[in-house]
DRENKOLMAR-202368 format. One record per atom (N, C-alpha, C): chain; residue in one letter; x, y, z; atom name; residue number from 1. Coordinates in steps of 0.001 Angstrom, whole numbers, plus 524288, in hexadecimal, padded with zeros to 5 digits. Layout:
! residues N
REC:c:r:east:north:up:a:k
REC:A:A:X:Y:Z:CA:NUM
...
//
This chain:
! residues 146
REC:c:r:east:north:up:a:k
REC:A:M:10F9A:3A23C:290A2:N:1
REC:A:M:112AE:3A6FB:2909B:CA:1
REC:A:M:1146D:3A7E5:28B06:C:1
REC:A:S:113C3:3AC9A:2893C:N:2
REC:A:S:11553:3ADDC:283EB:CA:2
REC:A:S:11B3F:3ADFA:2837B:C:2
REC:A:G:11D32:3AD9D:27EB2:N:3
REC:A:G:122D1:3ADD0:27DC9:CA:3
REC:A:G:12536:3B2D5:27FBE:C:3
REC:A:R:12275:3B724:27F08:N:4
REC:A:R:12476:3BC3B:280BC:CA:4
REC:A:R:12509:3BC64:286B0:C:4
REC:A:A:1212D:3BA63:2898A:N:5
REC:A:A:12175:3BA51:28F3C:CA:5
REC:A:A:125D1:3B6B1:29110:C:5
REC:A:A:12664:3B247:28E7C:N:6
REC:A:A:12A96:3AEA2:28FE9:CA:6
REC:A:A:12FE9:3B11B:28EEC:C:6
REC:A:D:13073:3B3F5:28A9C:N:7
REC:A:D:13563:3B692:28971:CA:7
REC:A:D:136BF:3BA91:28DAB:C:7
REC:A:R:132CE:3BD68:28F71:N:8
REC:A:R:133C2:3C153:2937E:CA:8
REC:A:R:135CD:3BEB5:29875:C:8
REC:A:W:1336F:3BA63:29A01:N:9
REC:A:W:13518:3B7B0:29EBE:CA:9
REC:A:W:13A5A:3B504:29DF9:C:9
REC:A:A:13B8B:3B368:2994B:N:10
REC:A:A:14089:3B0D3:29842:CA:10
REC:A:A:1451F:3B476:2993B:C:10
REC:A:E:14447:3B977:298BC:N:11
REC:A:E:1486D:3BD58:2997B:CA:11
REC:A:E:1483B:3C002:29ECB:C:11
REC:A:T:14482:3BE7A:2A218:N:12
REC:A:T:143BF:3C112:2A71F:CA:12
REC:A:T:1470C:3BE82:2AB57:C:12
REC:A:R:1499D:3C1D0:2AE6B:N:13
REC:A:R:14CA8:3BFFF:2B2E7:CA:13
REC:A:R:149FE:3C1BE:2B7E8:C:13
REC:A:A:14B5C:3BF33:2BC30:N:14
REC:A:A:1494A:3C0CE:2C146:CA:14
REC:A:A:14B11:3C665:2C25F:C:14
REC:A:P:147AF:3C991:2C4A6:N:15
REC:A:P:1492E:3CEEA:2C5ED:CA:15
REC:A:P:14DD4:3CF0D:2C9B2:C:15
REC:A:S:15149:3D2C0:2C8C9:N:16
REC:A:S:155E8:3D382:2CC10:CA:16
REC:A:S:15462:3D658:2D11C:C:16
REC:A:L:15824:3D6CE:2D49A:N:17
REC:A:L:1574B:3D9E5:2D95D:CA:17
REC:A:L:155B1:3DF79:2D7F7:C:17
REC:A:A:15862:3E1C0:2D426:N:18
REC:A:A:15732:3E71F:2D285:CA:18
REC:A:A:151B2:3E78B:2D03B:C:18
REC:A:E:15006:3E398:2CD60:N:19
REC:A:E:14AC1:3E3BA:2CB1B:CA:19
REC:A:E:1468C:3E31B:2CF48:C:19
REC:A:I:14786:3DFD6:2D32E:N:20
REC:A:I:143CE:3DF68:2D785:CA:20
REC:A:I:143B4:3E488:2DA92:C:20
REC:A:E:14845:3E6EF:2DB47:N:21
REC:A:E:14881:3EBF9:2DDEF:CA:21
REC:A:E:14562:3F016:2DADE:C:21
REC:A:A:145C0:3EFFC:2D5B2:N:22
REC:A:A:142BE:3F3A7:2D277:CA:22
REC:A:A:13CE3:3F2AC:2D315:C:22
REC:A:L:13B49:3EDB0:2D360:N:23
REC:A:L:135C6:3EC6F:2D45B:CA:23
REC:A:L:1341A:3EE89:2D9B3:C:23
REC:A:A:13776:3EDE4:2DD9E:N:24
REC:A:A:1363A:3EFD2:2E2DE:CA:24
REC:A:A:135D6:3F5C4:2E2E6:C:24
REC:A:D:13964:3F85F:2E033:N:25
REC:A:D:13934:3FE17:2DFE2:CA:25
REC:A:D:1342B:3FFE6:2DD41:C:25
REC:A:A:132B2:3FD3B:2D906:N:26
REC:A:A:12DD4:3FE98:2D64A:CA:26
REC:A:A:12919:3FD84:2D9BF:C:26
REC:A:A:12936:3F921:2DC98:N:27
REC:A:A:124EB:3F7D7:2E028:CA:27
REC:A:A:12477:3FBFF:2E46A:C:27
REC:A:F:128E9:3FD99:2E69A:N:28
REC:A:F:128E6:40193:2EAAF:CA:28
REC:A:F:126BE:406B8:2E88A:C:28
REC:A:A:1286D:40830:2E3E3:N:29
REC:A:A:1269F:40D13:2E17C:CA:29
REC:A:A:120C0:40D05:2E07B:C:29
REC:A:A:11E77:4085D:2DFC8:N:30
REC:A:A:118DD:407EB:2DEB1:CA:30
REC:A:A:11586:407E8:2E3A7:C:30
REC:A:L:117FF:40797:2E833:N:31
REC:A:L:11507:4079E:2ED14:CA:31
REC:A:L:112C3:40D0B:2EE02:C:31
REC:A:P:10E7B:40D55:2F0F8:N:32
REC:A:P:10C25:41273:2F215:CA:32
REC:A:P:1102A:4162B:2F47D:C:32
REC:A:E:10FE5:41B21:2F2E8:N:33
REC:A:E:113BC:41F08:2F493:CA:33
REC:A:E:1141B:41F85:2FA82:C:33
REC:A:E:10F9E:41F47:2FD39:N:34
REC:A:E:10FBB:41FC1:302EC:CA:34
REC:A:E:112F5:41B55:30555:C:34
REC:A:F:11270:416BA:30318:N:35
REC:A:F:1154F:41223:304FB:CA:35
REC:A:F:11B27:412D0:30403:C:35
REC:A:R:11C8F:4148F:2FF3F:N:36
REC:A:R:1221A:41555:2FDEF:CA:36
REC:A:R:1248F:41983:30163:C:36
REC:A:T:121A0:41DA4:30286:N:37
REC:A:T:123A6:421DA:305D3:CA:37
REC:A:T:124F8:41FC6:30B43:C:37
REC:A:L:121A3:41C76:30D5B:N:38
REC:A:L:122A0:41A35:3127E:CA:38
REC:A:L:12741:41674:3127B:C:38
REC:A:C:128C9:414A7:30DE1:N:39
REC:A:C:12D1C:410E9:30D5A:CA:39
REC:A:C:13266:41394:30CC5:C:39
REC:A:A:13293:418A4:30D61:N:40
REC:A:A:13787:41B6E:30CAC:CA:40
REC:A:A:13BCC:418CE:30FDA:C:40
REC:A:G:1401E:417A5:30D4E:N:41
REC:A:G:1448A:41545:30FF2:CA:41
REC:A:G:144A3:40F5C:30FD6:C:41
REC:A:V:14061:40CD0:30E47:N:42
REC:A:V:1405E:4071B:30DE9:CA:42
REC:A:V:1433F:4059A:308EC:C:42
REC:A:R:14742:4026F:30977:N:43
REC:A:R:14A5B:400C1:304FB:CA:43
REC:A:R:1486A:3FB80:30301:C:43
REC:A:I:148C1:3FACA:2FDE4:N:44
REC:A:I:14734:3F5DB:2FB77:CA:44
REC:A:I:14C16:3F345:2F952:C:44
REC:A:H:14CFA:3EE68:2FAEB:N:45
REC:A:H:15171:3EB56:2F920:CA:45
REC:A:H:14F6B:3E667:2F673:C:45
REC:A:V:15255:3E48A:2F2A2:N:46
REC:A:V:15112:3DF9A:2F011:CA:46
REC:A:V:155ED:3DC26:2F04A:C:46
REC:A:D:15545:3D780:2F261:N:47
REC:A:D:15968:3D395:2F291:CA:47
REC:A:D:15742:3CE90:2F03F:C:47
REC:A:D:15ABD:3CB07:2EEB8:N:48
REC:A:D:158E8:3C600:2ECBC:CA:48
REC:A:D:15614:3C2E6:2F0F6:C:48
REC:A:F:15873:3C290:2F599:N:49
REC:A:F:15641:3BF94:2F9F4:CA:49
REC:A:F:15744:3C27E:2FF0E:C:49
REC:A:P:15438:3C135:3031A:N:50
REC:A:P:15588:3C335:3084A:CA:50
REC:A:P:15AA8:3C0BA:30A1F:C:50
REC:A:D:15D76:3C382:30D93:N:51
REC:A:D:16244:3C141:30FA9:CA:51
REC:A:D:160EC:3BD1B:313C7:C:51
REC:A:E:164DB:3BA15:31548:N:52
REC:A:E:1640E:3B5C6:31904:CA:52
REC:A:E:161DE:3B7B4:31E3C:C:52
REC:A:E:163D5:3BC21:32015:N:53
REC:A:E:161F1:3BE49:32509:CA:53
REC:A:E:15C19:3BF6F:324C9:C:53
REC:A:T:15A5A:3C1C0:32084:N:54
REC:A:T:154CB:3C2F7:31FD9:CA:54
REC:A:T:15197:3BE00:31F8F:C:54
REC:A:L:1536C:3BA28:31C9A:N:55
REC:A:L:15092:3B532:31C29:CA:55
REC:A:L:14FE4:3B2AA:32182:C:55
REC:A:T:15403:3B2B6:324A1:N:56
REC:A:T:153C7:3B06C:329D6:CA:56
REC:A:T:15016:3B388:32D4F:C:56
REC:A:E:150AA:3B8AF:32D3F:N:57
REC:A:E:14D65:3BC20:33079:CA:57
REC:A:E:1479C:3BB7F:32F39:C:57
REC:A:M:1465F:3BAE0:32A3D:N:58
REC:A:M:140EA:3BA81:32891:CA:58
REC:A:M:13ED8:3B4E5:328C8:C:58
REC:A:G:1422B:3B129:32A2B:N:59
REC:A:G:14074:3ABBB:32A9D:CA:59
REC:A:G:13F41:3A939:32567:C:59
REC:A:C:141ED:3AAE0:3215B:N:60
REC:A:C:140FE:3A8CE:31C1C:CA:60
REC:A:C:14391:3A371:31B77:C:60
REC:A:E:140D1:39FF8:318DA:N:61
REC:A:E:142F7:39AD2:317BD:CA:61
REC:A:E:1461E:39ACD:312B4:C:61
REC:A:S:1450B:39E93:30F55:N:62
REC:A:S:14798:39ED8:30A3D:CA:62
REC:A:S:148B8:3A48C:308ED:C:62
REC:A:E:14C99:3A55E:305A6:N:63
REC:A:E:14DCB:3AAB7:303F2:CA:63
REC:A:E:14987:3ACE9:30068:C:63
REC:A:F:145D8:3A992:2FEC7:N:64
REC:A:F:14177:3AB45:2FB80:CA:64
REC:A:F:13CA1:3ACC8:2FEAE:C:64
REC:A:D:13CE0:3AC4F:303E6:N:65
REC:A:D:1384A:3AD3F:30730:CA:65
REC:A:D:136E7:3B2FF:307DB:C:65
REC:A:L:13A8E:3B67B:306F8:N:66
REC:A:L:139C3:3BC05:30818:CA:66
REC:A:L:13A04:3BF32:3030E:C:66
REC:A:L:135AF:3C1E5:301BF:N:67
REC:A:L:13583:3C519:2FD04:CA:67
REC:A:L:1377E:3CAA1:2FE05:C:67
REC:A:G:136AA:3CC88:302C4:N:68
REC:A:G:13846:3D1CE:3041F:CA:68
REC:A:G:13883:3D264:309FC:C:68
REC:A:L:13AC4:3D6BD:30BBC:N:69
REC:A:L:13B6B:3D796:31156:CA:69
REC:A:L:13BF5:3DD6B:3126B:C:69
REC:A:F:1394F:3DF44:3168D:N:70
REC:A:F:13A14:3E492:3187F:CA:70
REC:A:F:13DB6:3E43A:31D21:C:70
REC:A:R:141A1:3E78E:31D3D:N:71
REC:A:R:14534:3E7E8:321B8:CA:71
REC:A:R:14559:3ED93:3237A:C:71
REC:A:G:144CE:3EE5A:3287B:N:72
REC:A:G:14521:3F398:32AA6:CA:72
REC:A:G:1414A:3F44E:32F0C:C:72
REC:A:V:14067:3F929:33064:N:73
REC:A:V:13CA8:3FA83:33475:CA:73
REC:A:V:137EF:3FCD5:331B9:C:73
REC:A:G:133B8:3FA00:331DE:N:74
REC:A:G:12EFE:3FBC9:32F49:CA:74
REC:A:G:12C5F:40038:33231:C:74
REC:A:L:12938:4031B:32F5D:N:75
REC:A:L:12644:40761:331C6:CA:75
REC:A:L:1229B:40548:335F1:C:75
REC:A:A:120F4:40061:3355D:N:76
REC:A:A:11D72:3FE0B:33939:CA:76
REC:A:A:12039:3FD35:33E71:C:76
REC:A:Q:12574:3FC92:33E53:N:77
REC:A:Q:1285F:3FBC2:3432B:CA:77
REC:A:Q:129A2:400FA:345C2:C:77
REC:A:S:12C13:4048A:342F5:N:78
REC:A:S:12D32:409BD:34514:CA:78
REC:A:S:12E72:40D7F:340B2:C:78
REC:A:G:130EA:40B63:33C8C:N:79
REC:A:G:1323B:40EA0:3381D:CA:79
REC:A:G:136D1:41238:338FF:C:79
REC:A:E:138B5:41297:33DC5:N:80
REC:A:E:13D0D:41613:33EE1:CA:80
REC:A:E:1422B:413A8:33D1D:C:80
REC:A:V:1454D:416CD:33A7F:N:81
REC:A:V:14A71:41509:338D5:CA:81
REC:A:V:14E3E:415F4:33D53:C:81
REC:A:V:15119:411E6:33EA5:N:82
REC:A:V:154E3:41223:342E0:CA:82
REC:A:V:15A4E:4126C:34077:C:82
REC:A:S:15DC9:41579:342CF:N:83
REC:A:S:16318:415F6:340DA:CA:83
REC:A:S:16596:4108D:34048:C:83
REC:A:G:1680C:40FA4:33BCC:N:84
REC:A:G:16A9F:40AA9:33ACA:CA:84
REC:A:G:16706:4067C:338A8:C:84
REC:A:Q:16207:40792:33869:N:85
REC:A:Q:15E36:403CC:33667:CA:85
REC:A:Q:15E84:4039E:3307A:C:85
REC:A:M:15E4A:3FEEF:32E50:N:86
REC:A:M:15E2B:3FE58:328AA:CA:86
REC:A:M:158FA:4008A:326A0:C:86
REC:A:P:1590A:402C3:321DF:N:87
REC:A:P:15424:404E0:31FBC:CA:87
REC:A:P:15037:40084:31EB4:C:87
REC:A:N:14B38:401EB:31EF3:N:88
REC:A:N:14723:3FE2A:31DA3:CA:88
REC:A:N:147D4:3FC7A:317FF:C:88
REC:A:A:14714:3F76E:31702:N:89
REC:A:A:147F7:3F560:311C4:CA:89
REC:A:A:14466:3F0BC:310B0:C:89
REC:A:V:14340:3F011:30BC4:N:90
REC:A:V:14065:3EB84:309D7:CA:90
REC:A:V:14410:3E888:30648:C:90
REC:A:W:14449:3E364:3070E:N:91
REC:A:W:1472F:3DFFB:30383:CA:91
REC:A:W:1434E:3DCCD:3006B:C:91
REC:A:L:1443A:3DC80:2FB5D:N:92
REC:A:L:14161:3D8FB:2F7E5:CA:92
REC:A:L:14554:3D4EA:2F60F:C:92
REC:A:Y:143A7:3D002:2F5FA:N:93
REC:A:Y:1472D:3CBBD:2F49D:CA:93
REC:A:Y:145BB:3C982:2EF4C:C:93
REC:A:R:14929:3CA8B:2EB73:N:94
REC:A:R:1482E:3C956:2E5F4:CA:94
REC:A:R:146E6:3C398:2E4F1:C:94
REC:A:R:14A38:3C015:2E6A6:N:95
REC:A:R:1496C:3BA8A:2E558:CA:95
REC:A:R:14463:3B85A:2E7BD:C:95
REC:A:P:14337:3B961:2ECC6:N:96
REC:A:P:13E31:3B797:2EED0:CA:96
REC:A:P:13986:3BA1F:2EC08:C:96
REC:A:L:13A06:3BF29:2EA9D:N:97
REC:A:L:135D3:3C1B4:2E7A6:CA:97
REC:A:L:134F1:3BEFF:2E26B:C:97
REC:A:L:13936:3BDD5:2DFAB:N:98
REC:A:L:138B8:3BB3F:2DA95:CA:98
REC:A:L:1367E:3B5C3:2DB1F:C:98
REC:A:D:13804:3B2FB:2DF34:N:99
REC:A:D:135F9:3ADBC:2E032:CA:99
REC:A:D:13018:3ADFC:2E135:C:99
REC:A:Y:12E76:3B1A1:2E47C:N:100
REC:A:Y:128E7:3B24F:2E5A6:CA:100
REC:A:Y:125EB:3B3C4:2E0B1:C:100
REC:A:W:12818:3B761:2DDB2:N:101
REC:A:W:125A3:3B931:2D8D6:CA:101
REC:A:W:124CB:3B4A8:2D514:C:101
REC:A:A:128A0:3B12D:2D4B3:N:102
REC:A:A:12838:3ACB4:2D11D:CA:102
REC:A:A:123DE:3A8FA:2D2AF:C:102
REC:A:E:12280:3A8EE:2D7A9:N:103
REC:A:E:11E94:3A544:2D9A3:CA:103
REC:A:E:11916:3A790:2DA0A:C:103
REC:A:H:1187E:3ACA3:2D907:N:104
REC:A:H:11366:3AF2C:2D9BC:CA:104
REC:A:H:111DF:3B244:2D4E0:C:104
REC:A:D:10CE5:3B366:2D489:N:105
REC:A:D:10AD0:3B61A:2CFF7:CA:105
REC:A:D:10A20:3BBEB:2D112:C:105
REC:A:E:10E85:3BEA7:2D15D:N:106
REC:A:E:10E62:3C453:2D1EB:CA:106
REC:A:E:11340:3C68A:2CF4A:C:106
REC:A:T:1130A:3CB7B:2CE03:N:107
REC:A:T:1178B:3CDD5:2CB6E:CA:107
REC:A:T:11BE5:3CECE:2CF6A:C:107
REC:A:L:1209C:3CF17:2CD89:N:108
REC:A:L:12507:3D027:2D0F7:CA:108
REC:A:L:12488:3D59B:2D35B:C:108
REC:A:G:122AB:3D955:2D047:N:109
REC:A:G:121EA:3DEA2:2D24C:CA:109
REC:A:G:11E0A:3DEC2:2D6CD:C:109
REC:A:H:119CA:3DBD7:2D650:N:110
REC:A:H:115E8:3DBA0:2DA80:CA:110
REC:A:H:1183A:3D91A:2DF5A:C:110
REC:A:L:11B32:3D4EC:2DEA9:N:111
REC:A:L:11D9A:3D245:2E313:CA:111
REC:A:L:12172:3D5DB:2E5F2:C:111
REC:A:V:124BC:3D897:2E30F:N:112
REC:A:V:12878:3DC2F:2E572:CA:112
REC:A:V:1258E:3E076:2E870:C:112
REC:A:T:12171:3E29A:2E617:N:113
REC:A:T:11E4A:3E697:2E8BD:CA:113
REC:A:T:11BFB:3E469:2EDC4:C:113
REC:A:H:119C6:3DFBA:2ED7D:N:114
REC:A:H:11754:3DD4E:2F20D:CA:114
REC:A:H:11B41:3DCAD:2F687:C:114
REC:A:V:11FD0:3DA85:2F55E:N:115
REC:A:V:123BD:3D9A7:2F971:CA:115
REC:A:V:125BC:3DEDF:2FB8E:C:115
REC:A:L:126A4:3E2A4:2F829:N:116
REC:A:L:12879:3E7C6:2F9CF:CA:116
REC:A:L:12486:3EA59:2FD75:C:116
REC:A:V:11F91:3EA61:2FBF7:N:117
REC:A:V:11B7F:3ECC5:2FF3F:CA:117
REC:A:V:11B1C:3E9E2:30470:C:117
REC:A:H:11B4F:3E4BF:30444:N:118
REC:A:H:11AEE:3E1AE:3090E:CA:118
REC:A:H:11F70:3E2F2:30CC8:C:118
REC:A:E:12425:3E326:30AB2:N:119
REC:A:E:128A9:3E437:30E0C:CA:119
REC:A:E:128AA:3E9D4:3100E:C:119
REC:A:I:1275F:3ED9C:30CBF:N:120
REC:A:I:12704:3F308:30E8E:CA:120
REC:A:I:1228C:3F390:31274:C:120
REC:A:G:11E6E:3F08D:311A9:N:121
REC:A:G:11A07:3F093:31550:CA:121
REC:A:G:11BB9:3EF54:31AD6:C:121
REC:A:H:11FC1:3EC01:31B6B:N:122
REC:A:H:121CD:3EADC:320A0:CA:122
REC:A:H:12407:3EFD2:3231F:C:122
REC:A:H:12640:3F339:31FF2:N:123
REC:A:H:12863:3F836:321D0:CA:123
REC:A:H:12421:3FB6F:32473:C:123
REC:A:F:11F72:3FB29:3225A:N:124
REC:A:F:11B20:3FE47:32453:CA:124
REC:A:F:1179E:3FB5A:32820:C:124
REC:A:G:1184B:3F63E:3289F:N:125
REC:A:G:114D4:3F32F:32BEA:CA:125
REC:A:G:10F64:3F2B2:32986:C:125
REC:A:L:10F23:3F287:3244C:N:126
REC:A:L:10A20:3F24A:32193:CA:126
REC:A:L:107B3:3ECDD:321D5:C:126
REC:A:S:10295:3ECC2:32189:N:127
REC:A:S:0FFBF:3E7D0:32148:CA:127
REC:A:S:10003:3E5AC:31BB4:C:127
REC:A:D:0FEA7:3E0BF:31B11:N:128
REC:A:D:0FE82:3DE69:315E0:CA:128
REC:A:D:0FA98:3E148:3125C:C:128
REC:A:D:0F632:3E301:3149F:N:129
REC:A:D:0F251:3E5E5:3118C:CA:129
REC:A:D:0F47F:3EB24:30FB8:C:129
REC:A:D:0F760:3EDDA:31323:N:130
REC:A:D:0F9CE:3F2CD:3119F:CA:130
REC:A:D:0FD93:3F1EB:30D13:C:130
REC:A:M:100D0:3EDD9:30D86:N:131
REC:A:M:104A9:3ECC3:30973:CA:131
REC:A:M:10207:3EB45:30453:C:131
REC:A:A:0FDB9:3E867:304A3:N:132
REC:A:A:0FAE1:3E6EE:2FFE4:CA:132
REC:A:A:0F8C6:3EBCF:2FD24:C:132
REC:A:G:0F6EE:3EF9E:3002B:N:133
REC:A:G:0F4FD:3F47B:2FDDB:CA:133
REC:A:G:0F94A:3F78B:2FB27:C:133
REC:A:I:0FDE1:3F7D2:2FD8F:N:134
REC:A:I:10254:3FA97:2FB38:CA:134
REC:A:I:1040F:3F7CA:2F645:C:134
REC:A:E:10435:3F2AA:2F682:N:135
REC:A:E:105C5:3EF93:2F1F6:CA:135
REC:A:E:101E7:3F049:2ED7C:C:135
REC:A:A:0FCDE:3F068:2EEC1:N:136
REC:A:A:0F8DB:3F137:2EAC1:CA:136
REC:A:A:0F973:3F696:2E83B:C:136
REC:A:A:0FAAA:3FA8E:2EB56:N:137
REC:A:A:0FB79:3FFCD:2E934:CA:137
REC:A:A:10028:3FFD8:2E587:C:137
REC:A:A:1044A:3FD07:2E6E5:N:138
REC:A:A:108E2:3FCB7:2E387:CA:138
REC:A:A:107A1:3F9C6:2DE81:C:138
REC:A:D:10478:3F5A6:2DEE4:N:139
REC:A:D:10301:3F29F:2DA3F:CA:139
REC:A:D:0FFF3:3F5F4:2D664:C:139
REC:A:D:0FCED:3F9AA:2D86E:N:140
REC:A:D:0F9C4:3FD00:2D508:CA:140
REC:A:D:0FD14:4007A:2D182:C:140
REC:A:I:101EA:401B1:2D328:N:141
REC:A:I:1050E:4053C:2CFFF:CA:141
REC:A:I:10A10:402C3:2CDE9:C:141
REC:A:T:10B06:3FDB5:2CF45:N:142
REC:A:T:10FAF:3FB0C:2CD4D:CA:142
REC:A:T:10E97:3F92C:2C7CD:C:142
REC:A:P:111F0:3FA93:2C401:N:143
REC:A:P:1111F:3F8AB:2BEB9:CA:143
REC:A:P:1119C:3F2C4:2BE90:C:143
REC:A:S:10E83:3F047:2BB3B:N:144
REC:A:S:10ECE:3EA96:2BAE1:CA:144
REC:A:S:113EA:3E900:2B85D:C:144
REC:A:E:115B6:3E45F:2B9B8:N:145
REC:A:E:11A9D:3E269:2B795:CA:145
REC:A:E:119C0:3E027:2B229:C:145
REC:A:A:11D91:3E0D6:2AED0:N:146
REC:A:A:11D30:3DEB3:2A986:CA:146
REC:A:A:11E7E:3D900:2A98E:C:146
//
């Protein structure tokens, strides 16, 4: 590693919740327009970790087991909003995402896009192949990370 590259990393901190949220917003904006239109009303949240209730519900052994989660009534189930129902939402979990990123050879932007598409895909009841196609379309127009 050159001195210049080492200097850059010496000053780099882990992305904050707001920075992960900005990555998620950029990833969402890069998704195909038809997909984004169908996502109207789906909220994106970023937390450090899932709460204890979610960990228990999902059968997680560790707070690092879950990278993201869709909560709500997906279009595959009925899509109808019922009075008093919480809005459909996707949660991205910063610390598990960063842990996964540190262990794998992919950019953080790609990882955030992948988890976001996967979780929103649950909203639509999409297959893994459908989600891979949407993710590939987003990769084609997402600027590379510096």
